[in-house]
C-alpha positions as CSV (number, residue, x, y, z in Angstrom):
1,M,7.4,-16.7,4.2
2,T,5.4,-18.6,7.9
3,L,1.9,-17.6,8.2
4,S,1.4,-15.0,11.9
5,D,-0.3,-16.4,14.0
6,N,-2.9,-13.3,13.2
7,K,-2.3,-14.9,9.4
8,R,-3.2,-18.4,10.5
9,Q,-6.0,-17.0,11.8
10,A,-7.6,-14.9,9.7
11,V,-6.8,-17.8,6.7
12,D,-8.9,-20.3,8.8
13,K,-12.0,-17.9,9.4
14,L,-11.9,-16.9,6.2
15,L,-12.1,-21.0,5.3
16,I,-15.7,-21.4,7.8
17,E,-17.3,-18.6,5.9
18,I,-16.5,-20.2,2.3
19,A,-17.6,-23.2,4.5
20,S,-20.8,-21.8,5.4
21,V,-22.0,-20.8,1.8
22,F,-21.2,-24.2,0.0
23,D,-22.9,-26.1,2.9
24,A,-26.3,-23.8,1.8
25,E,-25.3,-25.3,-1.8
26,G,-28.3,-28.0,-1.5
27,R,-25.9,-30.4,-4.1
28,P,-23.2,-32.6,-2.8
29,G,-20.3,-31.3,-4.2
30,G,-21.1,-28.2,-2.1
31,N,-21.4,-30.7,1.1
32,V,-18.2,-32.1,0.3
33,A,-16.4,-28.5,-0.4
34,A,-18.2,-26.9,3.1
35,A,-16.3,-30.8,5.1
36,R,-13.2,-30.2,2.9
37,L,-13.1,-26.1,4.1
38,R,-13.9,-27.4,7.4
39,D,-11.2,-29.4,8.0
40,A,-8.9,-27.6,6.4
41,A,-8.6,-25.3,9.1
42,N,-6.3,-27.6,11.1
43,R,-4.4,-29.2,7.9
44,P,-0.5,-27.0,6.5
45,F,-0.8,-24.3,5.0
46,S,1.5,-23.4,2.2
47,T,2.6,-20.2,1.7
48,A,3.1,-17.9,-1.0
49,E,6.5,-16.4,-1.7
50,A,6.0,-13.0,-2.0
51,Q,4.8,-11.8,-4.6
52,E,2.9,-9.4,-6.4
53,Y,-0.8,-9.5,-6.6
54,P,-3.8,-7.5,-7.1
55,R,-4.1,-5.4,-4.4
56,G,-6.0,-2.6,-5.7
57,L,-8.3,-4.8,-7.7
58,L,-10.0,-6.6,-4.1
59,Q,-9.7,-3.0,-2.5
60,R,-12.1,-1.8,-4.8
61,A,-14.7,-4.9,-4.9
62,C,-14.0,-5.7,-1.4
63,A,-15.1,-1.9,-1.1
64,L,-18.0,-2.3,-2.6
65,D,-21.7,-1.2,-0.6
66,T,-22.4,-4.7,-2.0
67,A,-20.4,-7.0,-0.6
68,V,-21.5,-9.4,1.3
69,D,-19.9,-8.6,5.3
70,W,-16.9,-11.2,5.8
71,A,-15.4,-9.3,2.6
72,G,-12.6,-7.9,4.7
73,L,-11.3,-11.0,5.4
74,V,-10.3,-11.8,1.9
75,L,-8.3,-8.2,1.5
76,E,-6.7,-9.4,5.6
77,T,-5.1,-13.0,3.9
78,A,-4.8,-11.7,0.1
79,P,-0.7,-11.1,0.3
80,C,-0.2,-14.3,1.4
81,L,-2.0,-16.3,-0.8
82,H,-0.4,-17.0,-4.6
83,W,-2.5,-14.9,-7.3
84,E,-1.7,-15.0,-11.0
85,N,-4.1,-14.9,-14.3
86,W,-5.5,-18.2,-14.9
87,Q,-4.6,-18.2,-18.5
88,G,-7.2,-21.5,-20.1
89,S,-6.2,-22.9,-23.1
90,G,-8.0,-20.0,-26.1
91,L,-8.4,-17.9,-23.4
92,S,-7.3,-14.5,-24.5
93,D,-4.1,-12.4,-23.3
94,N,-7.1,-9.6,-22.2
95,V,-8.8,-11.2,-20.5
96,S,-6.3,-13.4,-18.8
97,S,-4.0,-9.8,-17.1
98,S,-7.9,-9.0,-16.8
99,L,-8.4,-11.2,-13.4
100,Y,-6.7,-13.0,-10.8
101,T,-7.4,-16.5,-8.8
102,T,-5.8,-18.2,-6.1
103,E,-6.6,-22.1,-5.2
104,L,-7.1,-22.9,-1.6
105,L,-7.7,-25.7,-1.6
106,G,-7.5,-28.6,-4.0
107,P,-4.8,-30.4,-6.0
108,D,-2.7,-27.4,-7.1
109,G,-3.1,-25.3,-3.4
110,H,-2.6,-24.0,-0.5
111,I,-3.7,-26.6,1.3
112,R,-3.4,-30.1,-0.7
113,D,-6.6,-32.0,-1.0
114,D,-7.9,-34.3,-3.5
115,E,-11.3,-34.7,-3.6
116,V,-12.3,-30.3,-3.9
117,R,-10.8,-27.4,-5.8
118,V,-11.7,-24.0,-4.1
119,G,-10.9,-21.0,-4.6
120,L,-11.2,-17.1,-5.2
121,L,-11.2,-15.7,-7.7
122,V,-11.1,-11.0,-8.6
123,S,-12.0,-9.8,-11.8
124,E,-11.9,-6.2,-13.1
125,A,-14.8,-3.5,-14.4
126,H,-16.1,-4.8,-18.3
127,T,-14.3,-8.3,-18.3
128,D,-15.8,-9.8,-21.5
129,Y,-15.2,-14.0,-19.6
130,P,-16.2,-15.6,-22.6
131,L,-18.4,-19.2,-23.1
132,S,-16.1,-22.6,-21.6
133,R,-16.7,-25.7,-20.5
134,H,-14.9,-28.0,-18.2
135,S,-15.0,-30.9,-16.8
136,G,-15.8,-30.3,-12.7
137,E,-18.9,-29.1,-11.2
138,E,-19.1,-26.0,-11.0
139,T,-20.8,-23.0,-8.1
140,Y,-19.7,-20.1,-7.3
141,F,-20.3,-17.8,-4.3
142,A,-20.3,-13.5,-5.3
143,I,-18.7,-11.9,-2.3
144,A,-18.8,-8.3,-4.5
145,G,-19.6,-6.8,-7.7
146,E,-22.8,-7.0,-10.3
147,A,-22.1,-9.4,-13.1
148,E,-23.7,-11.3,-15.6
149,W,-23.6,-14.7,-16.5
150,V,-24.8,-17.3,-18.9
151,L,-25.3,-20.8,-18.5
152,G,-26.3,-23.0,-22.1
153,K,-28.5,-21.1,-24.5
154,A,-30.1,-18.8,-22.1
155,P,-29.8,-14.9,-21.8
156,Y,-27.2,-13.2,-19.5
157,R,-28.4,-12.2,-16.6
158,R,-27.7,-10.2,-13.4
159,V,-27.2,-11.3,-10.9
160,P,-26.4,-9.7,-6.9
161,P,-24.0,-10.5,-4.2
162,G,-24.6,-13.2,-1.9
163,S,-25.7,-15.6,-5.2
164,M,-24.9,-18.5,-6.6
165,I,-23.8,-19.5,-9.0
166,H,-24.0,-23.2,-10.2
167,H,-22.3,-24.8,-13.3
168,P,-23.4,-28.6,-14.3
169,A,-20.3,-30.2,-15.9
170,W,-19.7,-29.8,-19.0
171,E,-22.1,-26.6,-19.4
172,M,-20.6,-23.7,-21.4
173,H,-21.0,-20.7,-19.6
174,G,-19.6,-17.3,-19.6
175,R,-20.1,-14.6,-16.8
176,R,-19.0,-10.4,-17.6
177,T,-18.4,-7.4,-15.2
178,L,-20.4,-4.5,-16.0
179,D,-19.6,-1.2,-14.7
180,E,-18.0,-2.7,-11.5
181,P,-15.8,-5.4,-10.6
182,F,-16.2,-9.1,-9.5
183,L,-14.7,-11.1,-6.7
184,G,-15.8,-15.0,-5.9
185,A,-15.2,-17.6,-3.9
186,W,-15.1,-20.7,-6.5
187,R,-15.5,-24.7,-5.8
188,W,-15.0,-27.8,-7.8
189,S,-16.5,-31.4,-7.7
190,G,-16.8,-34.7,-9.2
191,D,-13.4,-34.6,-12.1
192,L,-10.9,-31.3,-11.9
193,D,-8.6,-31.7,-13.8
194,L,-7.8,-28.3,-15.6
195,K,-6.7,-29.0,-18.4
196,S,-9.9,-30.1,-19.7
197,F,-10.9,-26.5,-19.4
198,E,-12.0,-25.5,-23.3
199,I,-13.2,-22.1,-25.2
200,A,-16.1,-22.2,-27.2
201,P,-15.3,-22.1,-31.4
202,A,-16.4,-18.5,-31.9
């Protein structure tokens, strides 16, 4: 599948919006992600083959009144992105089947990059993502949907759209959605090995 000029323009706009988010984060990893995203707008984009994608879930998330103003770019570009259920080691099928992710930029992304991973994740309402950790430093930006997040031994806290959620490397963290779906942009910096992902022991 080849991107039309209009679709490529929409993808590039999305990359620039996400770059602006991580530029404002104030961390070195965010600055690198922002720079790589801006550079990616001029690099080849590998499209996904025709596939089922979480259209209804994305539409519900982006229709929320509190969604950020550029959430529509996710809907516009979603059909040409490769979405998959995240099946990290130890993650239950019930949780995995309730969320979808796509890597825009990175070693496995639509745009190849070996310095960062940047992508999108959308999750159904009432999904309890368990405590987990990994080698990469991670930051989420909440595009749509209010969810509860936890880091280390701190209590869960509600986080509205437009917020940043940061997870240092190897720090246990989790997320649970409430009565609405969640859509976010994420970045991994540092060690990008997905095999490092692990669920906290019960």
